[in-house]
C-alpha angles and dihedrals in degrees: 000000000000107000133184109206124211119189143119121187134057090269089070098048098084090052092053091048092048092053091053093044090052090059099251119146115246108189094170141020121200119202137157120274123272107269139188114255140173130028092304092048091227116175111261121204112215112250091235091057090050091052094044090052091052089051092049094243126152113253132199124186107192118183089213133018107176097082098014102134093181092055091045091053091048094052093044089053092050093050095203120203089220140000112220116206120193118169091323094155095222133100108245110232122229094252090058093045091055097045108082123058093232094042130227109318117206130197106211125189100228142051100268137254082035116082105010112180145050102318110035097146094050095047094047090057094040091054092053097248115171092204138036133150149160129299126192112206145163111255119235130177092277132082105280088318101126127116114290122235112181137357135207121188125215128187120233114215120221091253100032116126127212088245090059092048095052099076093043093051091044091056093042090048091054092053093047090049092057090049089049095051091048092049093049092049094052095037097241096124121079113196113234125209116237125244096246092189089065095051121125126189131237103192124195111280123254132194089254091063088070093056110115114230101192093167092063105024128065123231090260093051091047092048091049091053091050090051090051098042100044123149093012133054082358119173123306143161137163125275119186090340096309133103110268117200125197109207097175133018142156139193111278122233091193117128089210111119116226128178114241112289093007113135127213134174100176093112093054093259125088104244131185127192124236137183123304095025094296129132143197133217111227107213102178125016141168134202112214110273093014132094124265114271137187108257094248092050091049090055090053098043094048094038093233110219125225111270094009112157141204118239 
C-alpha cells in the first residue's frame, strides 16, 4: 500500500517503523515543525522526523494544513491508499479525510469510546482503570468519534505509571496498525460505529490537574492521579507558602490517623493525610527553589512541626 504517515512524538515512531518493515511504500511523512523547548529554548526535532530521516523518507512540517493548498496538491498527486495518523497533534481537515480510498487510519491509546481526546493514557491511569489498550479507527470530523477497526487490551498494574505504559502501548499500537492495514486491504475488517453515549473524555492536561486535593480525594485517588500525571503535571501542593512537589509517593500502611493534608514524620516516613481516613507516604519531595529530598530528610531539614498541613 502507498501510505502517507502523520505523527510527531516518540509514541508514533514504532508505527512508522512497522509500516516500513511491513513493506508498505511511504512517499511522505508529515510531522509538526521543529520548536524551541525547555528552559534554554533549544530547538527540538520531532522524534518522527528523526526516524523518517534515518529511513530516508521525505518529510514535510507544515505549520497549518486546513487551508494549505500546496500540501493538498502534493497529497492529491501522491494518491495514497491510506493516511495513517498517530499522535500528529493536528486536526485533519475534511479534504484530507476524503482523499485516500481506505481513509485516515488512527492509532489511539485507549479502548474507544472510552477516553477520547488528547491524553487517553494519562487519564486511564489517573482514574484507576485496571485495563486500557489500543484502538485503530477511521478518523471523521469529530473528536475520536470515527468507526473503530481493531482493539487490543492491556492490563494496568496497581503501581503502573502512564510513563511506563507509553512504550508498551506504542509497540502494541504498531502491531495492531499492521494488522489493520492488512485487514483493510483484503476486506476482512468491517468498521464498527462507536456507542457515543458511552464516550468519556480525556482532555489535554493542565498544571491544575496536578494540584492535590487531599480534602476531597482519598489516598488511592491521589496516588492514581500521580501515577497518571507523572512527570507532568505531577503532584503538587503548597508548603509554608511555597510550591511543594511530590516526585515519588506510595500508599501508606500506617494505622496512624491523620486529618486530610496533615503531615507527620514520627514513624520515620513522611506521611500526609487524605480523605476518608487514608494516608500517603511521600518518598521524595521538593520545595520550590530547593533540591529534591527523601521525605524523612525533608522533615528534618525543614523542622516539620506537629500538625503542620499542606495547602
